[in-house]
C-alpha positions as CSV (number, residue, x, y, z in Angstrom):
1,M,289.3,139.5,188.5
2,T,290.0,140.0,184.8
3,H,286.9,141.4,183.0
4,I,286.4,140.6,179.3
5,W,283.6,142.4,177.5
6,L,282.6,140.7,174.2
7,R,281.1,143.5,172.1
8,A,278.6,143.3,169.3
9,E,280.1,143.9,165.8
10,Q,279.0,147.3,164.5
11,R,280.2,146.8,160.9
12,P,277.6,145.9,158.3
13,N,277.7,142.3,157.1
14,E,279.7,141.1,160.1
15,D,278.2,138.1,161.8
16,R,281.3,136.4,163.2
17,A,282.4,136.2,166.8
18,G,285.8,135.6,168.3
19,L,284.5,133.6,171.3
20,T,282.0,130.7,171.3
21,P,279.8,129.8,174.2
22,E,282.1,126.8,174.9
23,G,285.0,129.3,175.1
24,A,283.0,131.5,177.4
25,R,282.5,128.6,179.8
26,A,286.2,127.9,179.8
27,L,287.0,131.5,180.7
28,I,284.4,131.7,183.4
29,E,285.6,128.4,184.9
30,K,289.1,129.8,185.1
31,G,287.8,132.8,187.1
32,F,287.3,135.5,184.5
33,R,284.4,137.8,184.6
34,L,282.6,137.9,181.2
35,S,280.1,140.3,179.8
36,V,278.5,139.6,176.4
37,E,276.6,142.2,174.4
38,E,273.4,141.2,172.7
39,S,273.7,141.3,168.9
40,R,271.2,141.3,166.1
41,T,273.7,139.8,163.7
42,R,276.0,137.4,165.6
43,I,275.9,133.9,164.2
44,L,276.1,132.3,167.6
45,D,273.0,132.4,169.8
46,I,273.1,134.7,172.9
47,E,271.5,132.0,175.0
48,G,274.6,129.8,174.7
49,Y,276.6,132.6,176.4
50,R,274.0,133.0,179.1
51,A,274.0,129.3,179.8
52,A,277.7,129.4,180.1
53,G,277.4,132.0,182.9
54,A,278.2,135.2,181.1
55,A,276.4,138.5,182.0
56,I,274.3,139.6,179.1
57,V,274.5,143.4,178.4
58,A,273.0,145.8,175.9
59,E,274.2,145.9,172.3
60,N,276.9,148.5,171.7
61,S,277.1,149.5,175.4
62,W,280.9,149.0,175.5
63,P,281.7,152.7,175.7
64,E,280.1,152.7,179.2
65,A,281.9,149.5,180.3
66,P,283.9,149.8,183.5
67,E,287.4,151.2,183.0
68,E,289.1,147.9,183.8
69,A,287.1,145.9,181.2
70,I,289.0,144.6,178.2
71,I,286.8,145.2,175.1
72,F,287.0,142.3,172.7
73,G,285.7,142.4,169.1
74,L,286.9,141.6,165.7
75,K,286.4,144.4,163.1
76,E,286.9,148.1,163.4
77,L,284.9,150.5,165.6
78,P,282.7,153.3,164.2
79,E,284.9,156.1,162.9
80,D,283.4,158.8,165.2
81,G,286.6,160.3,166.5
82,T,285.8,159.6,170.2
83,P,288.7,159.0,172.5
84,L,289.3,155.3,173.4
85,R,290.0,154.8,177.1
86,H,289.7,151.0,177.3
87,R,292.0,148.2,176.4
88,H,290.7,146.8,173.1
89,I,291.3,143.5,171.4
90,M,290.5,143.7,167.7
91,F,291.9,143.9,164.2
92,G,293.1,147.5,164.1
93,H,294.5,147.8,160.6
94,A,296.7,150.6,161.9
95,Y,300.3,149.6,161.6
96,K,301.0,149.7,157.9
97,G,300.5,153.4,157.1
98,Q,296.7,153.2,156.5
99,P,295.1,156.6,156.9
100,A,292.2,155.3,158.9
101,G,294.6,153.4,161.1
102,Q,296.5,156.6,162.0
103,E,293.2,158.2,163.1
104,L,292.5,155.1,165.3
105,L,295.8,155.4,167.0
106,K,295.2,159.1,167.7
107,R,291.9,158.1,169.4
108,F,293.9,155.7,171.7
109,R,296.3,158.5,172.4
110,S,293.5,160.9,173.3
111,G,291.7,158.4,175.6
112,G,294.7,156.6,177.1
113,G,293.6,153.2,176.0
114,T,295.6,150.3,174.4
115,L,295.2,148.3,171.3
116,Y,296.0,144.6,171.4
117,D,295.9,144.0,167.6
118,L,294.7,140.5,166.8
119,E,296.9,140.5,163.7
120,Y,300.0,140.9,166.0
121,L,299.2,138.2,168.5
122,V,302.3,136.0,167.8
123,D,304.2,133.3,169.5
124,E,307.9,133.2,170.3
125,T,308.7,132.5,166.6
126,G,306.6,135.4,165.3
127,R,303.8,133.1,164.0
128,R,300.3,134.3,164.5
129,V,298.4,132.3,167.2
130,A,295.1,132.7,165.5
131,A,293.9,133.6,162.0
132,F,290.8,133.6,159.8
133,G,293.0,132.9,156.9
134,Y,291.7,129.5,155.7
135,W,288.1,130.7,155.4
136,A,289.2,134.1,154.0
137,G,291.0,132.3,151.2
138,Y,288.1,129.9,150.7
139,A,285.5,132.6,150.4
140,G,287.8,134.9,148.4
141,A,288.5,132.3,145.8
142,A,284.7,131.6,145.6
143,V,283.9,135.3,145.0
144,S,286.8,135.5,142.4
145,L,285.1,132.7,140.5
146,M,281.8,134.5,140.8
147,C,283.4,137.5,139.2
148,W,284.8,135.4,136.4
149,A,281.4,133.8,135.8
150,A,279.8,137.2,135.6
151,Q,282.4,138.4,133.1
152,Q,281.4,135.5,130.8
153,Q,277.9,137.1,130.7
154,G,279.3,140.6,130.1
155,T,278.5,141.9,133.6
156,L,280.1,142.6,136.9
157,C,279.7,140.3,139.8
158,P,276.3,140.9,141.6
159,P,276.1,141.5,145.3
160,V,277.1,138.7,147.6
161,G,276.0,137.7,151.1
162,A,276.6,135.3,154.0
163,Y,275.8,131.6,153.7
164,P,274.6,129.3,156.5
165,D,277.4,126.9,155.8
166,K,280.0,126.0,153.2
167,E,277.8,123.5,151.5
168,A,275.3,126.3,150.6
169,L,278.2,128.3,149.2
170,L,279.4,125.4,147.1
171,S,276.0,124.7,145.7
172,D,275.5,128.3,144.7
173,L,278.9,128.6,143.1
174,S,278.5,125.3,141.2
175,E,275.2,126.6,139.7
176,R,277.0,129.7,138.5
177,L,279.8,127.8,136.9
178,T,277.8,124.9,135.3
179,P,277.5,126.7,131.9
180,Y,281.3,126.9,131.7
181,D,282.3,123.5,133.1
182,R,284.3,122.7,129.9
183,Q,286.2,125.9,130.0
184,L,286.9,126.7,133.6
185,P,289.5,129.3,134.3
186,R,293.0,128.5,135.5
187,A,294.0,130.1,138.8
188,I,297.3,131.0,140.4
189,V,297.5,131.3,144.1
190,I,300.5,133.1,145.7
191,G,301.1,132.2,149.3
192,A,299.7,128.7,148.6
193,K,301.4,127.2,151.7
194,G,299.8,129.5,154.1
195,R,296.4,129.4,155.7
196,V,294.8,131.8,153.2
197,G,296.4,130.2,150.2
198,T,295.4,126.7,151.3
199,G,291.8,127.8,151.6
200,A,291.9,129.5,148.2
201,S,293.5,126.4,146.6
202,D,291.1,124.0,148.2
203,L,288.1,126.0,146.9
204,C,289.5,126.2,143.4
205,A,290.2,122.4,143.4
206,E,286.7,121.6,144.7
207,M,285.3,123.5,141.7
208,G,287.5,121.6,139.2
209,C,289.8,124.5,138.3
210,D,293.5,124.0,137.6
211,V,295.5,125.7,140.3
212,T,299.1,126.8,140.1
213,K,300.5,127.1,143.7
214,W,303.3,129.5,144.4
215,D,304.9,130.4,147.6
216,M,308.2,132.0,148.8
217,A,310.5,130.0,146.5
218,E,308.6,131.0,143.4
219,T,308.6,134.7,144.3
220,A,312.1,135.0,145.8
221,S,313.5,136.7,142.6
222,G,311.4,139.8,143.4
223,G,309.8,139.9,140.0
224,P,308.6,140.7,137.5
225,F,306.2,137.7,137.3
226,P,304.8,137.4,133.8
227,E,303.3,134.0,134.7
228,I,300.6,135.7,136.6
229,A,299.2,137.3,133.4
230,E,299.0,133.8,131.9
231,H,296.2,132.7,134.3
232,E,292.6,133.9,134.2
233,I,292.4,134.3,138.0
234,F,295.1,135.4,140.4
235,V,294.4,135.1,144.2
236,N,296.8,137.0,146.4
237,S,297.2,135.4,149.8
238,I,300.3,137.4,150.9
239,L,300.0,140.0,153.6
240,A,301.5,143.4,152.6
241,M,304.7,144.1,154.5
242,P,308.1,145.6,153.9
243,G,309.9,143.6,151.2
244,T,306.8,142.1,149.6
245,P,307.4,141.9,145.8
246,V,305.0,143.7,143.4
247,F,302.9,141.0,141.8
248,V,300.7,143.1,139.6
249,P,302.3,146.4,138.4
250,V,300.3,148.8,136.3
251,E,302.1,147.7,133.1
252,M,300.8,144.1,133.5
253,A,297.2,145.4,133.4
254,D,297.9,147.4,130.3
255,G,299.8,144.7,128.5
256,P,298.8,141.4,126.8
257,R,297.2,139.1,129.4
258,K,294.8,136.3,130.0
259,L,294.3,137.6,133.5
260,T,290.8,139.0,134.1
261,V,290.2,138.6,137.8
262,I,292.4,139.5,140.8
263,G,291.2,138.2,144.1
264,D,293.2,140.2,146.7
265,V,292.3,138.3,149.8
266,A,295.0,140.1,151.8
267,C,293.1,143.2,150.8
268,D,295.3,146.1,151.9
269,P,295.3,148.5,149.0
270,T,296.1,151.6,151.0
271,S,299.2,150.1,152.5
272,D,302.6,151.4,151.2
273,F,303.5,147.7,150.7
274,S,300.6,146.5,148.6
275,P,301.8,144.0,146.0
276,I,298.9,144.9,143.6
277,K,299.2,148.4,142.1
278,V,296.2,148.5,139.8
279,Y,293.6,149.5,142.4
280,D,293.4,151.8,145.5
281,R,290.2,150.9,147.4
282,T,288.5,147.9,148.8
283,T,285.3,146.4,147.4
284,S,282.1,145.5,149.2
285,W,279.4,142.8,149.5
286,A,277.1,145.1,147.6
287,A,279.7,145.7,144.8
288,P,282.3,142.8,145.0
289,A,284.1,143.7,141.8
290,L,286.0,146.8,140.9
291,R,286.5,147.1,137.1
292,V,290.0,148.6,136.6
293,R,290.4,147.8,132.9
294,D,287.8,147.4,130.2
295,T,289.4,145.5,127.2
296,P,289.9,142.8,128.1
297,P,288.1,143.2,131.4
298,L,290.1,143.2,134.6
299,D,288.2,143.1,137.8
300,V,289.6,143.3,141.4
301,M,287.8,141.6,144.2
302,A,289.0,143.0,147.5
303,I,286.4,142.5,150.2
304,D,288.0,142.9,153.6
305,N,285.7,140.7,155.7
306,L,285.5,137.6,153.5
307,P,285.4,135.1,156.4
308,S,282.0,136.5,157.4
309,M,280.5,135.0,154.3
310,L,280.9,131.7,156.2
311,P,280.4,133.0,159.7
312,K,279.7,129.7,161.4
313,E,282.8,127.8,160.2
314,S,285.1,130.8,160.5
315,S,283.9,131.8,164.0
316,E,284.3,128.2,165.4
317,D,287.7,127.8,163.8
318,Y,289.1,131.1,164.9
319,A,287.7,131.0,168.4
320,A,289.3,127.6,168.9
321,Q,292.7,128.9,167.9
322,L,292.4,132.0,170.0
323,L,291.0,130.5,173.2
324,P,294.4,129.4,174.7
325,S,295.6,133.0,174.4
326,L,292.5,134.4,175.9
327,L,292.9,132.1,178.9
328,T,296.2,134.0,179.6
329,L,294.6,137.4,179.6
330,D,295.2,137.7,183.4
331,A,298.9,138.1,182.5
332,L,298.7,141.0,180.0
333,D,302.4,141.9,180.4
334,A,303.7,138.6,179.2
335,G,303.5,136.2,176.2
336,V,301.4,137.1,173.2
337,W,299.8,140.0,175.0
338,G,303.1,141.5,176.0
339,R,304.4,141.3,172.4
340,A,301.2,142.9,171.1
341,K,301.5,145.7,173.6
342,A,305.1,146.3,172.6
343,E,304.0,146.6,168.9
344,F,301.3,149.1,170.0
345,D,303.8,151.1,172.0
346,K,306.2,151.2,169.0
347,H,303.6,152.6,166.7
348,M,302.3,155.1,169.2
349,E,305.8,156.5,169.6
350,A,306.1,157.0,165.8
351,L,302.6,158.6,165.6
352,A,302.7,162.1,164.2
C-alpha cells in the first residue's frame, strides 16, 4: 500500500497545502494510506483530513516516518544538514546552480533518499502538470504596486502578510492606491501568456493600471530591451533557464529610466540564468522591497513564496491540478514521477 505523509510546512509565513481534504478522500478511496501532520499554520482545517479518513500525526514528525513513506510538502526543509532517507515531493530549488540546492542534493546522497521536485513534474510535452503560477503573479503584482505606492510617500514598502481571500487583498491595495488614482503607474509584464503573467496582468488591470503584455515573440531578439525602462513597474514572470535573455542589465539601472519597481515573481536571483542582474538575494514578507538604486529609486520585490499571501485560493487551485498525478503515485517509475526521478538522477550524477 502506497503511504503518503503530508508534512506540516516549517518555513515561516507558509500557510498553503498541496492536498485538500477532498483530495485526501480521493486518495484513500483509491487505496492509498495517508498520514497528515498537525499544523499550527495550514490554512485548511485538520478536521477535514480526519473526516476523510487520514491518520493524524504530530507536527514535524516526518523524520521518524516509516522508510517507505513518501513525504509530501511544498517549500524547503530546515537547512540542518541531516541526511534525507525518504522519498520527498516538494519544491527543491536545486537544479539551477543554487548553492542551497547543492547542499540539499548532498543530503539526499548521504541518506539515500529521492527528490521528486514539483517544478519538474511534467507531462509528455514538457509542460508542468501543476503550478502556483497564477496566484504568484497575482500577489507579486499586488506587492509591486504596494512598493510603488510607498515610493510616492518617500518610503520603502512596509511588511506584508497573508490575506483571508483575494477580496481582502484588493480592498487593502485599493486603499493604498486611492491617493494616486489619476497617476497610476504603467506596468510591463514579460511572460504574459503564462500562468504567472496572466495573474500579474489580471491584478494590474483590476487596479486600473495600463499593462503592456510581452511574451516570447517580443523577447525573441535576445535584447537589449529599452522598453522595460519606459514603464514604472516591470513584472518578470519568466523562469530562469538556459537561454533566457537578460531583461534588466546593470546598465539599465544606472541609465535614464522611468522604471522604479521590479517585481521578480520568478524570483531566482542566485541562478546562473537570472534575467535580472541588479540584485542578488530574495526579499521577505518583513522587508518586501530591496532598494538597489537611490536616485531615482529602484526597488526589487522578490518574495519567493508569494502564493501564500492568498493561501486559500492558491491551495485549492494547486491541489486540484496536482491530484490526478498524486493518484498515480503507486506507479512511481512511470509518467510524471518517472520523469521527475530521471531529472533527479541526472543532477545527482553531476553533483560535485
